[in-house]
C-alpha positions as CSV (number, residue, x, y, z in Angstrom):
1,X,-14.0,48.3,125.1
2,X,-14.2,45.3,123.0
3,X,-10.9,43.9,124.3
4,X,-12.2,44.3,128.1
5,X,-15.5,42.5,127.1
6,X,-13.6,39.6,125.2
7,X,-11.3,39.0,128.5
8,X,-14.1,39.4,130.8
9,X,-15.0,35.7,130.6
10,X,-11.6,34.4,131.6
11,X,-11.2,37.0,134.4
12,X,-14.8,35.5,135.5
13,X,-13.9,31.9,135.3
14,X,-10.3,32.6,137.0
15,X,-12.3,34.1,140.1
16,X,-14.8,31.0,140.3
17,X,-11.8,28.7,140.2
18,X,-10.3,30.6,142.7
19,X,-13.3,30.5,145.0
20,X,-13.5,26.8,144.3
21,X,-10.1,26.5,145.7
22,X,-10.8,28.7,148.6
23,X,-14.0,26.4,149.5
24,X,-12.2,23.1,148.9
25,X,-9.4,24.2,150.8
26,X,-11.9,24.8,153.6
27,X,-13.6,21.5,153.4
28,X,-10.2,19.7,153.7
29,X,-9.5,21.2,156.9
30,X,-13.2,20.0,157.8
31,X,-12.3,16.7,157.1
32,X,-9.1,16.6,158.9
33,X,-11.1,17.5,162.1
34,X,-13.9,15.0,161.2
35,X,-11.1,12.4,161.1
36,X,-9.9,13.5,164.6
37,X,-13.3,13.2,166.0
38,X,-14.1,10.0,164.9
39,X,-10.6,8.3,166.0
40,X,-11.1,9.9,169.3
41,X,-14.7,8.5,169.7
42,X,-13.5,5.4,168.9
43,X,-10.7,5.4,171.8
44,X,-13.8,6.8,174.0
45,X,-15.5,3.7,173.3
46,X,-12.6,1.0,173.4
47,X,-11.6,2.6,176.8
48,X,-15.3,2.4,177.9
49,X,-15.2,6.1,178.5
50,X,-18.4,7.4,177.0
51,X,-20.5,7.4,179.9
52,X,-18.0,9.4,182.2
53,X,-19.9,12.8,181.8
54,X,-23.8,12.0,182.5
55,X,-25.2,15.5,181.5
56,X,-25.4,17.2,178.2
57,X,-24.3,20.8,178.6
58,X,-23.5,22.0,174.8
59,X,-22.3,25.5,176.2
60,X,-21.1,24.9,179.9
61,X,-19.9,21.5,179.0
62,X,-16.7,23.2,177.4
63,X,-15.1,24.1,180.7
64,X,-13.8,21.0,182.3
65,X,-13.8,20.8,186.2
66,X,-11.1,23.3,187.5
67,X,-10.7,22.2,191.1
68,X,-10.9,19.4,193.7
69,X,-14.8,20.3,194.5
70,X,-15.7,20.1,191.0
71,X,-14.1,16.9,190.2
72,X,-15.7,15.5,193.1
73,X,-19.1,16.6,191.9
74,X,-18.6,15.2,188.6
75,X,-17.4,11.8,189.8
76,X,-20.3,11.7,192.4
77,X,-22.9,11.9,189.2
78,X,-20.8,9.1,187.5
79,X,-21.3,7.0,190.6
80,X,-25.5,7.1,190.2
81,X,-25.2,5.4,187.1
82,X,-25.3,1.5,186.7
83,X,-21.6,1.3,184.9
84,X,-20.1,2.5,188.0
85,X,-22.4,0.1,190.2
86,X,-21.7,-3.2,188.3
87,X,-18.4,-2.6,186.6
88,X,-16.2,0.3,188.4
89,X,-17.3,0.4,191.8
90,X,-14.3,1.4,194.2
91,X,-12.7,3.3,191.1
92,X,-10.4,6.2,192.2
93,X,-10.8,9.5,191.4
94,X,-7.6,9.4,189.6
95,X,-8.8,6.6,187.2
96,X,-12.2,8.4,186.7
97,X,-10.1,11.4,185.4
98,X,-8.6,9.2,182.8
99,X,-11.8,8.1,181.4
100,X,-13.4,11.6,181.7
101,X,-10.7,13.2,179.6
102,X,-11.4,10.8,176.6
103,X,-15.0,11.7,176.8
104,X,-14.4,15.6,177.3
105,X,-12.0,15.6,174.3
106,X,-14.6,13.9,171.9
107,X,-17.1,16.4,173.1
108,X,-14.7,19.6,172.5
109,X,-13.7,18.4,169.1
110,X,-17.6,17.9,168.1
111,X,-18.2,21.3,169.0
112,X,-15.0,22.6,167.1
113,X,-16.0,20.8,164.0
114,X,-19.4,22.7,164.5
115,X,-17.1,26.2,164.6
116,X,-14.9,25.1,162.0
117,X,-17.7,24.7,159.6
118,X,-20.1,27.2,160.4
119,X,-18.1,29.9,160.9
120,X,-16.1,30.0,157.4
121,X,-19.4,28.9,155.7
122,X,-21.1,32.3,157.1
123,X,-18.0,34.0,155.8
124,X,-17.9,32.5,152.4
125,X,-21.4,32.8,151.9
126,X,-21.5,36.5,153.0
127,X,-18.7,37.4,150.8
128,X,-20.3,35.6,147.6
129,X,-17.8,32.8,147.2
130,X,-20.4,29.8,147.6
131,X,-21.3,29.3,144.0
132,X,-25.1,28.5,142.9
133,X,-26.1,25.2,143.8
134,X,-23.5,24.8,146.3
135,X,-25.2,26.4,149.1
136,X,-28.2,23.6,149.7
137,X,-25.2,20.8,149.8
138,X,-23.4,22.6,152.4
139,X,-26.3,23.6,154.3
140,X,-27.3,19.9,154.1
141,X,-24.1,19.0,155.9
142,X,-24.6,21.5,158.7
143,X,-27.9,20.5,159.3
144,X,-26.3,16.7,159.5
145,X,-23.8,17.9,162.0
146,X,-26.6,19.3,164.1
147,X,-28.5,16.0,164.0
148,X,-25.4,14.3,164.9
149,X,-24.9,16.1,168.1
150,X,-28.4,15.3,169.2
151,X,-27.9,11.7,168.2
152,X,-24.6,11.4,170.1
153,X,-26.6,12.5,173.4
154,X,-29.4,9.9,172.5
155,X,-26.8,7.3,172.5
156,X,-25.2,8.3,175.8
157,X,-28.6,8.6,177.5
158,X,-29.2,4.7,176.5
159,X,-26.4,3.8,179.1
160,X,-27.3,6.1,182.1
161,X,-30.2,4.0,183.4
162,X,-30.4,0.2,182.9
163,X,-27.5,-0.5,181.0
164,X,-23.5,-0.6,181.7
165,X,-23.0,0.7,178.3
166,X,-24.6,2.4,175.5
167,X,-27.0,0.5,173.0
168,X,-25.3,-1.1,170.1
169,X,-28.4,0.1,167.9
170,X,-27.4,3.8,168.8
171,X,-23.5,3.6,168.7
172,X,-23.8,2.0,165.2
173,X,-26.2,5.0,164.2
174,X,-24.0,7.7,165.6
175,X,-21.0,6.3,163.9
176,X,-22.7,5.7,160.5
177,X,-24.1,9.3,160.8
178,X,-20.3,10.6,161.4
179,X,-19.1,8.3,158.2
180,X,-22.1,9.9,156.2
181,X,-21.2,13.7,156.9
182,X,-17.4,12.8,156.1
183,X,-18.6,11.1,153.0
184,X,-20.6,14.2,152.0
185,X,-18.0,16.7,152.8
186,X,-15.3,14.9,150.7
187,X,-17.9,14.2,147.8
188,X,-18.3,18.2,147.7
189,X,-14.7,19.0,147.8
190,X,-13.7,16.6,145.4
191,X,-16.6,18.0,142.9
192,X,-14.9,21.3,143.2
193,X,-11.5,20.0,142.2
194,X,-10.2,20.1,138.7
195,X,-10.5,16.9,136.8
196,X,-7.9,16.0,134.2
197,X,-10.1,13.6,132.3
198,X,-13.7,13.2,131.0
199,X,-16.2,11.6,133.2
200,X,-16.2,7.6,133.0
201,X,-18.9,5.7,131.8
202,X,-22.1,5.1,133.6
203,X,-21.2,1.5,134.8
204,X,-18.0,2.5,136.2
205,X,-19.7,5.4,137.9
206,X,-22.5,3.2,139.3
207,X,-20.0,0.5,140.8
208,X,-18.0,3.1,142.3
209,X,-20.9,4.4,144.1
210,X,-22.0,0.8,145.1
211,X,-18.5,0.4,146.7
212,X,-19.0,3.7,148.9
213,X,-22.3,2.5,150.0
214,X,-21.0,-1.0,150.7
215,X,-18.5,0.8,152.8
216,X,-20.8,2.7,154.9
217,X,-23.0,-0.4,155.5
218,X,-19.5,-2.1,156.6
219,X,-19.1,0.9,159.0
220,X,-22.5,0.2,160.6
221,X,-21.9,-3.4,161.1
222,X,-18.3,-2.5,162.7
223,X,-20.6,-0.1,165.1
224,X,-22.7,-3.1,166.2
225,X,-19.4,-5.3,166.5
226,X,-18.0,-2.3,168.8
227,X,-21.2,-1.9,170.7
228,X,-21.5,-5.9,171.5
229,X,-17.6,-5.9,172.1
230,X,-18.2,-8.9,169.6
231,X,-14.5,-8.8,168.3
232,X,-13.3,-9.9,171.8
233,X,-14.8,-13.4,170.8
234,X,-14.1,-16.0,168.0
235,X,-10.5,-14.6,167.5
236,X,-9.6,-17.2,164.6
237,X,-9.5,-16.5,160.9
238,X,-10.2,-17.8,158.4
239,X,-12.5,-20.1,160.2
240,X,-14.9,-18.9,162.9
241,X,-15.6,-21.0,166.1
242,X,-13.7,-23.7,163.9
243,X,-16.3,-23.6,161.1
244,X,-17.0,-21.9,157.7
245,X,-20.4,-21.1,158.9
246,X,-20.6,-21.2,162.5
247,X,-23.5,-22.4,164.3
248,X,-26.2,-20.8,166.7
249,X,-26.3,-17.8,164.7
250,X,-30.0,-17.6,165.1
251,X,-30.4,-18.3,168.7
252,X,-32.4,-15.5,169.8
253,X,-36.1,-14.9,169.0
254,X,-37.3,-13.5,166.7
255,X,-34.8,-14.3,164.0
256,X,-33.9,-10.8,163.2
257,X,-32.6,-9.7,166.8
258,X,-29.6,-12.0,166.1
259,X,-28.4,-9.5,163.3
260,X,-28.2,-6.7,165.9
261,X,-27.6,-8.6,169.5
262,X,-26.1,-11.8,169.0
263,X,-22.2,-11.1,168.9
264,X,-21.7,-14.4,167.1
265,X,-23.9,-13.4,164.3
266,X,-23.1,-9.5,164.1
267,X,-19.1,-10.6,164.0
268,X,-20.2,-13.1,161.2
269,X,-22.2,-10.9,159.1
270,X,-19.1,-8.0,159.7
271,X,-17.1,-10.6,158.2
272,X,-19.4,-11.4,155.2
273,X,-19.3,-7.5,154.5
274,X,-15.7,-7.2,154.4
275,X,-15.7,-10.1,151.9
276,X,-18.3,-8.3,149.5
277,X,-16.5,-5.0,149.8
278,X,-13.0,-7.0,148.8
279,X,-15.0,-8.7,145.9
280,X,-16.6,-5.3,144.6
281,X,-13.4,-3.6,144.9
282,X,-11.4,-6.3,143.0
283,X,-14.6,-6.5,140.3
284,X,-14.6,-2.9,139.9
285,X,-10.5,-2.8,139.6
286,X,-10.3,-5.4,136.6
287,X,-13.4,-4.0,134.8
288,X,-12.3,0.0,134.9
289,X,-8.8,-1.3,133.9
290,X,-10.3,-3.3,130.9
291,X,-12.6,-0.7,129.9
292,X,-10.6,2.5,130.6
293,X,-6.9,1.4,130.6
294,X,-4.3,3.7,131.3
295,X,-6.6,6.5,132.6
296,X,-6.7,8.4,135.9
297,X,-10.0,6.3,136.8
298,X,-8.2,3.0,136.0
299,X,-5.3,3.9,138.4
300,X,-7.6,4.9,141.3
301,X,-9.6,1.7,141.0
302,X,-6.2,0.0,141.7
303,X,-5.4,2.1,144.5
304,X,-8.8,1.6,146.2
305,X,-8.8,-2.1,145.9
306,X,-5.2,-2.0,147.4
307,X,-6.5,0.2,150.3
308,X,-9.1,-2.4,150.6
309,X,-6.8,-5.1,150.8
310,X,-4.8,-3.3,153.2
311,X,-7.9,-2.8,155.6
312,X,-8.7,-6.4,155.4
313,X,-5.4,-7.2,156.6
314,X,-5.6,-4.6,159.5
315,X,-8.9,-6.2,160.4
316,X,-7.6,-9.7,160.3
317,X,-4.7,-8.8,162.4
318,X,-6.9,-6.9,165.0
319,X,-9.1,-9.9,165.6
320,X,-6.3,-12.1,165.7
321,X,-4.9,-10.0,168.6
322,X,-7.9,-10.0,170.4
323,X,-8.4,-6.4,169.6
324,X,-5.8,-4.2,171.1
325,X,-6.3,-0.6,171.5
326,X,-3.6,0.5,169.0
327,X,-4.9,-2.0,166.2
328,X,-8.3,-1.1,167.1
329,X,-7.9,2.4,166.4
330,X,-5.7,1.8,163.4
331,X,-8.5,-0.5,161.8
332,X,-11.4,2.5,162.4
333,X,-9.2,5.3,161.2
334,X,-8.1,3.4,158.0
335,X,-11.9,2.6,157.5
336,X,-12.4,6.3,157.2
337,X,-9.6,6.7,155.0
338,X,-10.8,3.9,152.4
339,X,-14.1,5.7,152.8
340,X,-12.8,9.0,152.2
341,X,-11.0,7.6,149.2
342,X,-13.9,5.9,147.6
343,X,-16.1,8.9,148.0
344,X,-13.4,10.8,146.0
345,X,-13.2,8.2,143.6
346,X,-16.7,8.1,142.8
347,X,-17.2,11.7,142.6
348,X,-13.8,11.8,140.4
349,X,-15.6,9.2,137.9
350,X,-18.5,11.5,137.5
351,X,-16.3,14.7,136.7
352,X,-16.1,18.2,138.7
353,X,-19.4,20.1,139.3
354,X,-20.1,22.6,136.2
355,X,-18.5,26.0,136.7
356,X,-21.2,28.5,136.9
357,X,-22.2,30.8,133.8
358,X,-19.4,33.1,133.2
359,X,-20.7,36.9,133.2
360,X,-19.2,39.5,130.9
361,X,-18.2,42.8,132.3
362,X,-20.3,45.5,130.8
363,X,-18.8,48.8,129.8
């Protein structure tokens, strides 16, 4: 009996590590679906397809039009909104189908995320593979996903009555919440992963977390740029409109509106945000390599800076080429890659979540 009792903690620890690997693998699948969702959402915006489905049908909306009569009915609904009357009047049914399928794919992926997250969570919880303290984190992500669905429709509704496109405020909110859900999922998955080294010092942890925050802010600014089509003008770099600091940045009254509604100001602030992320990542790399030379933390900080450098290059190329679809999607996709790595790196500097207390098997 003594031998059994002595071996029990190792059995319990092995089981806890196995459960963590199972949960982590599931969360990585969720991350892949979220990545696809954001990418299709970007394509939906860039092809001006987001208003092609004018009703929110969370259940019945899964089934697309199946015959000519249903396609005509869907097309007639689209013809009632300002975007058709002012931008697409005379559009053919085939052209309508091309934008419809982008929006339908975006919505079906959004529903898929709910299933891919919700059903395994229920099974894992029922089989007691979710350790204590992890449940609230996962439920929080699930609730954010539900809120995201409502915000998605709130965004679409802004373009159905008085506008020919959705509100840039709502688009940026929708994109940023998606990025926040992606970040939270990555942080939890990384917290469940084994860590080969002790946690980094507090200064390194804080700067790594600050870079995650900066990346989220930059994604919000990118949403404003997309909502205003601000990337289609002032396609030069490093100068903008021939100047380091362009004029007419505060044309609108009151002045705060320029930071959300003036395309020139919004693009300029997005550029400043990119420079800030670059500087923070550079400083983080230098400081971490100096404080913790030869460690995994230092190597990750170096890779993070290289990812920021690559993303900046993609952003500049997208701007200079006047935002072609493939470059804009690459820029958005890599923003999510960068954000995900920054979030994983930050969690890595803090170390893994503590394992639950090992329970001895009683004879």
